[in-house]
N, CA, C and O of each residue as an XYZ file, in Angstrom:
484
protein
N     115.437     85.910     71.841
C     116.194     87.078     71.785
C     114.967     88.406     71.350
O     113.899     88.157     70.792
N     115.353     89.586     71.691
C     113.999     90.722     71.585
C     114.723     91.241     69.899
O     115.920     91.217     69.613
N     113.514     91.705     68.940
C     114.738     91.754     67.498
C     113.300     92.102     66.603
O     112.266     91.446     66.474
N     113.528     92.826     66.300
C     112.620     93.557     65.056
C     113.185     93.355     63.375
O     114.411     93.473     63.378
N     112.762     93.147     62.266
C     112.147     91.816     60.937
C     111.002     92.450     60.543
O     110.001     92.846     61.142
N     111.514     92.465     58.942
C     111.089     92.569     58.038
C     111.088     91.326     57.380
O     112.215     90.952     57.057
N     110.384     90.755     57.154
C     110.847     89.225     55.487
C     110.384     89.219     54.788
O     109.312     88.628     54.658
N     111.136     90.098     53.686
C     110.124     89.647     52.013
C     110.595     88.220     51.336
O     111.682     87.710     51.065
N     108.807     87.731     51.166
C     108.534     86.514     50.418
C     108.343     86.969     48.975
O     107.519     87.879     48.883
N     109.008     86.486     47.569
C     108.638     86.867     46.670
C     108.277     85.480     46.108
O     109.031     84.646     45.606
N     106.852     85.424     46.323
C     106.634     83.667     45.467
C     105.157     83.673     47.460
O     104.429     84.400     48.136
N     105.602     82.507     47.354
C     104.734     81.483     48.381
C     105.071     81.180     49.589
O     106.118     80.534     49.543
N     104.746     81.309     50.532
C     105.822     80.953     52.201
C     104.256     80.044     53.136
O     103.095     80.290     53.465
N     105.349     78.848     53.207
C     104.608     77.965     53.863
C     105.113     78.065     55.095
O     106.221     78.574     55.257
N     104.187     77.474     56.409
C     104.300     77.676     57.745
C     104.232     76.084     58.008
O     103.063     75.711     58.104
N     105.175     75.053     58.150
C     104.906     74.326     59.251
C     104.859     74.031     60.812
O     104.121     73.382     61.552
N     106.091     74.880     60.974
C     106.122     74.715     62.789
C     105.692     76.326     63.128
O     105.633     77.346     62.441
N     105.367     75.941     64.860
C     104.792     77.231     65.787
C     105.952     78.475     65.298
O     107.050     78.207     65.786
N     105.970     79.385     64.705
C     106.561     80.901     65.136
C     106.626     81.637     66.259
O     106.123     82.758     66.173
N     107.229     81.243     67.563
C     106.970     82.248     68.546
C     108.489     82.946     69.034
O     109.593     82.458     69.275
N     107.860     84.529     69.046
C     108.916     85.398     68.841
C     108.746     86.100     70.591
O     107.626     86.144     71.099
N     110.141     86.665     71.454
C     110.448     86.970     72.596
C     109.148     88.075     72.433
O     108.502     88.365     71.426
N     109.048     88.511     73.670
C     107.942     89.418     74.051
C     108.817     90.930     73.850
O     109.898     91.355     74.258
N     107.764     91.442     73.030
C     108.482     92.962     72.750
C     109.628     92.875     71.246
O     110.543     93.620     70.894
N     109.104     91.720     70.690
C     109.985     92.043     69.357
C     108.608     92.384     68.137
O     107.410     92.103     68.137
N     109.217     92.880     67.490
C     108.856     93.017     65.764
C     108.360     91.685     64.831
O     109.461     91.336     64.406
N     107.723     91.056     64.449
C     108.270     90.260     63.165
C     107.171     90.897     61.858
O     106.026     91.208     62.184
N     107.513     91.015     60.755
C     106.810     90.995     59.115
C     107.019     90.712     58.568
O     108.145     90.974     58.147
N     105.828     89.459     57.629
C     106.097     89.212     56.346
C     105.456     89.708     55.757
O     104.373     90.152     56.140
N     105.920     89.804     54.600
C     105.530     90.716     53.468
C     105.505     89.897     52.315
O     106.551     89.709     51.695
N     104.237     89.289     51.883
C     104.344     88.184     50.662
C     104.062     88.459     49.750
O     102.961     88.965     49.970
N     104.292     88.550     48.390
C     103.756     88.868     47.268
C     102.829     87.012     46.761
O     102.270     87.114     45.669
N     102.708     85.849     47.288
C     102.110     84.764     47.184
C     101.036     84.521     47.790
O     100.089     85.275     48.017
N     101.226     83.185     48.119
C     100.247     83.179     49.035
C     100.775     82.143     50.356
O     101.726     81.388     50.157
N     100.117     82.175     51.634
C     101.039     81.692     52.856
C      99.791     81.183     53.215
O      98.629     81.583     53.135
N     100.627     79.718     53.830
C     100.016     78.437     54.149
C     100.074     77.829     54.992
O     101.257     77.519     55.133
N      99.493     77.413     55.721
C     100.003     77.279     57.512
C      99.525     75.923     57.485
O      98.552     75.498     56.861
N     100.600     75.063     58.498
C     100.279     73.208     58.961
C      99.429     73.529     59.286
O      99.235     74.728     59.482
N      98.292     72.372     59.549
C      97.309     72.148     60.248
C      97.727     72.021     61.912
O      97.005     72.474     62.800
N      98.727     71.481     62.106
C      99.116     71.457     63.388
C      99.935     72.394     63.880
O     100.699     72.006     64.764
N     100.001     73.689     63.510
C     100.803     74.851     63.599
C      99.397     75.425     65.087
O      98.181     75.575     64.970
N     100.147     75.566     66.106
C      99.192     76.403     66.969
C      99.584     78.269     67.364
O      98.768     79.180     67.510
N     100.882     78.320     67.436
C     101.225     79.596     67.286
C     101.969     80.356     66.595
O     103.159     80.039     66.580
N     101.574     81.535     65.836
C     102.137     82.349     64.931
C     102.354     83.537     65.329
O     101.296     84.103     65.053
N     102.853     84.094     65.674
C     103.491     85.433     66.050
C     104.449     86.038     65.025
O     105.656     85.837     64.891
N     103.594     86.856     64.310
C     103.709     87.942     63.188
C     103.028     88.361     62.910
O     101.881     87.999     63.172
N     103.254     89.155     62.364
C     102.354     90.436     61.125
C     102.425     90.169     59.929
O     103.588     90.071     59.538
N     101.087     89.889     58.608
C     101.427     89.244     57.624
C     100.524     90.119     56.649
O      99.379     90.517     56.863
N     101.286     90.313     55.575
C     100.883     91.005     54.457
C     101.020     90.063     53.626
O     102.025     89.366     53.488
N     100.103     90.003     53.084
C      99.558     88.688     51.952
C      99.131     89.196     50.391
O      98.532     90.271     50.433
N      99.238     88.873     49.575
C      99.335     89.764     48.023
C      98.134     88.657     47.492
O      97.205     88.890     46.719
N      98.522     87.220     48.263
C      97.068     86.088     47.872
C      96.779     85.479     48.677
O      96.517     86.360     49.496
N      96.569     84.468     49.227
C      95.611     84.076     49.828
C      96.382     83.187     51.512
O      97.223     82.295     51.397
N      95.946     83.603     52.711
C      96.081     83.369     53.574
C      95.610     81.796     54.059
O      94.454     81.853     54.478
N      96.033     80.741     54.109
C      94.530     80.090     54.292
C      95.302     78.974     55.885
O      96.439     78.532     55.721
N      94.866     78.788     56.688
C      95.236     78.417     58.559
C      95.135     77.482     58.479
O      95.336     76.909     59.550
N      94.634     76.177     56.822
C      95.096     74.942     57.263
C      95.056     74.128     56.148
O      94.288     73.179     55.987
N      96.059     74.594     55.240
C      96.751     74.229     54.146
C      96.308     72.355     53.696
O      96.193     71.987     52.527
N      96.152     71.559     54.725
C      96.155     70.139     54.498
C      95.817     69.588     55.292
O      96.465     68.650     55.757
N      94.704     69.959     55.729
C      93.686     69.315     56.574
C      92.896     70.111     57.545
O      93.168     71.308     57.635
N      91.729     69.490     58.462
C      91.760     70.201     59.766
C      92.353     70.117     60.827
O      92.316     70.920     61.760
N      93.131     68.812     60.721
C      93.551     68.727     62.102
C      93.191     68.835     63.740
O      93.659     68.251     64.717
N      92.126     69.870     63.583
C      91.690     69.468     64.993
C      92.439     70.734     66.003
O      92.112     70.967     67.167
N      93.313     71.322     65.363
C      94.187     72.105     66.431
C      93.575     73.342     66.523
O      93.034     73.881     65.557
N      93.636     73.872     67.750
C      93.331     75.546     67.665
C      94.640     75.946     67.381
O      95.621     75.420     67.906
N      94.720     77.406     66.083
C      95.625     78.069     66.183
C      95.158     79.420     66.774
O      93.969     79.644     67.002
N      96.442     80.573     67.081
C      95.917     81.704     67.670
C      97.578     82.532     66.914
O      98.711     82.113     67.150
N      97.307     83.503     66.193
C      98.285     84.505     65.941
C      97.949     85.670     66.603
O      96.883     86.236     66.846
N      99.183     85.907     66.852
C      99.380     86.803     67.747
C     100.481     88.187     67.129
O     101.702     88.344     67.131
N      99.190     89.101     66.585
C      99.641     90.138     65.561
C      98.749     90.549     64.595
O      97.848     91.350     64.842
N      99.007     89.875     63.117
C      97.872     90.962     62.458
C      97.819     90.106     61.095
O      98.845     89.532     60.730
N      96.491     90.002     60.245
C      96.978     89.459     58.627
C      96.105     90.369     57.916
O      95.011     90.818     58.255
N      96.980     90.613     56.571
C      95.901     91.365     55.822
C      96.282     90.824     54.582
O      97.486     90.911     54.346
N      95.579     90.287     53.724
C      95.506     89.772     52.365
C      93.880     89.359     51.509
O      92.751     89.147     51.953
N      94.240     89.374     50.639
C      93.669     89.673     49.293
C      92.699     88.241     49.882
O      91.688     87.977     49.230
N      92.863     87.813     50.474
C      91.232     86.284     50.547
C      92.558     85.344     51.907
O      93.696     84.912     51.722
N      91.610     85.374     53.256
C      91.964     84.521     54.092
C      90.203     83.658     54.168
O      88.997     83.904     54.190
N      91.347     82.389     54.183
C      90.917     80.718     54.243
C      90.726     80.672     55.582
O      91.736     80.468     56.255
N      89.558     80.826     56.219
C      89.754     79.661     58.067
C      89.003     78.641     57.737
O      87.796     78.522     57.531
N      90.182     77.689     57.710
C      89.298     76.003     57.016
C      89.879     75.470     57.931
O      90.809     74.852     57.414
N      89.900     75.280     59.397
C      90.350     74.402     60.305
C      89.015     74.767     61.222
O      88.282     75.730     61.444
N      89.162     73.468     61.587
C      87.881     72.676     62.411
C      88.438     72.239     63.643
O      89.537     71.722     63.844
N      87.447     72.542     64.512
C      88.217     71.534     65.997
C      87.058     70.407     66.125
O      86.650     70.238     67.274
N      86.496     69.648     65.156
C      85.114     68.719     65.412
C      84.229     69.228     66.667
O      83.856     70.401     66.675
N      83.986     68.602     67.427
C      83.289     68.574     68.132
C      83.670     69.390     69.212
O      83.569     68.611     70.160
N      83.982     70.289     69.589
C      84.390     71.923     70.515
C      84.307     72.715     69.564
O      84.823     73.833     69.595
N      83.586     72.212     68.488
C      83.782     73.904     67.562
C      82.530     74.974     67.856
O      82.499     76.199     67.973
N      81.589     74.007     67.915
C      80.049     75.146     68.433
C      80.637     76.252     69.985
O      80.248     77.401     70.198
N      81.796     75.325     70.996
C      82.467     76.101     71.744
C      83.700     77.064     71.625
O      83.506     78.279     71.660
N      84.723     76.649     71.510
C      85.371     76.701     71.140
C      86.105     77.156     69.256
O      86.111     76.373     68.306
N      86.725     78.874     69.246
C      87.148     78.635     67.648
C      88.510     77.903     67.427
O      89.350     77.402     68.174
N      88.329     78.096     65.743
C      89.419     77.560     65.208
C      90.528     77.998     65.425
O      91.607     77.696     65.934
N      89.800     79.111     64.711
C      91.353     80.354     64.483
C      90.947     81.069     65.325
O      89.770     80.930     65.656
N      91.707     82.019     65.929
C      91.735     82.955     66.856
C      93.365     84.364     66.640
O      94.522     84.094     66.961
N      93.048     85.296     66.231
C      93.946     86.272     65.709
C      93.509     87.508     66.823
O      92.496     88.203     66.906
N      94.897     87.434     67.720
C      94.760     88.673     69.301
C      96.100     89.890     68.332
O      97.220     89.745     67.843
N      95.354     90.735     68.450
C      95.755     91.658     67.459
C      96.383     92.048     68.899
O      95.963     91.943     70.051
N      97.837     92.652     68.195
C      99.175     93.504     69.096
C      99.701     94.047     68.332
O     100.325     93.491     67.429
N      99.552     95.859     68.542
C      99.559     96.704     68.068
C     101.385     97.173     68.341
O     102.208     97.556     67.510
N     101.515     96.977     69.635
C     102.633     96.948     69.874
C     103.414     96.187     69.254
O     104.327     97.010     69.185
N     103.866     95.205     68.689
C     104.235     94.312     67.974
C     104.816     95.365     66.910
O     105.970     95.376     66.479
N     103.739     96.281     66.563
C     104.327     97.219     64.957
C     105.638     98.446     65.280
O     106.600     98.762     64.580
N     105.128     99.013     66.829
C     105.865     99.556     66.969
C     107.457     99.141     66.614
O     107.927     99.937     65.801
N     107.927     98.619     66.818
C     109.510     97.959     66.994
C     110.298     98.268     65.447
O     111.484     98.488     65.202
N     108.895     98.168     64.394
C     109.621     98.119     62.995
C     110.093     99.249     62.537
O     111.153     99.184     61.914
N     109.470    100.519     62.710
C     110.180    101.565     62.688
C     111.154    101.999     62.146
O     111.196    102.609     61.077
N     112.236    101.644     63.027
C     113.453    101.300     62.823
C     113.583    100.253     61.233
O     114.731    100.148     60.803
N     112.967     99.857     60.790
C     113.191     99.061     59.857
C     112.332     99.340     58.496
O     112.678     98.960     57.378
N     111.340     99.956     58.752
C     109.910    100.608     57.541
C     109.587    102.023     57.330
O     108.870    102.531     56.468
N     110.437    102.711     58.548
C     110.326    104.240     58.650
C     108.941    104.348     58.976
O     108.152    103.462     59.306
N     108.810    105.301     58.861
C     107.865    105.965     60.624
C     106.319    105.242     59.464
O     106.560    104.682     58.394
N     105.210    105.392     59.872
C     104.083    104.557     60.229
C     102.960    105.908     60.661
O     103.322    106.944     61.219
N     101.660    105.606     60.277
C     100.501    105.439     61.025
C      99.287    104.323     61.813
O      99.341    103.258     61.198
N      98.797    104.287     62.348
C      98.237    102.720     62.926
C      96.908    103.256     63.627
O      97.029    104.250     64.343
N      95.412    102.566     63.450
C      94.504    102.861     64.282
C      92.884    101.697     63.447
O      92.348    101.245     62.435
N      92.880    101.789     64.483
C      91.721    100.405     64.254
C      90.603    100.578     65.322
O      90.393    101.304     66.294
N      89.838     99.306     64.509
C      88.521     99.567     64.891
C      88.061     98.911     66.151
O      88.967     99.344     66.864
N      87.237     98.096     67.067
C      87.041     97.026     67.691
C      86.035     96.829     67.139
O      85.192     97.722     67.226
N      85.580     95.157     66.067
C      84.330     95.229     65.892
C      83.371     93.846     66.335
O      83.115     92.954     65.526
N      83.036     93.844     67.342
C      81.178     93.138     67.803
C      81.440     91.618     67.361
O      81.570     91.854     66.159
N      81.650     89.925     67.480
C      80.918     89.453     66.449
C      79.816     89.492     66.357
O      79.262     89.025     65.362
């Protein structure tokens, strides 16, 4: 279903499975601690604001690509995955910025201003 939600976590958040939201949904996680993503997670739909560390593979490499549809803002981001032999041609992690996924949060969080600039690698 299409929904908008803000989830406040007072402490750490561990993500052990894929998080797939319906198109048009808005999901925001505000975490006071760290976010740890399992090595087998491949898809995360949502926006993450993290006071601590956002670790893309807290329990080893796993060899699977992680795709985040949304955004990550953290004190420290640890891109800790590896695709082994494919690492030279495929990114281990990719974040596909989805600003439209933030629009549905106005009714939850109030009004906001959004701007971004694309930076070439």
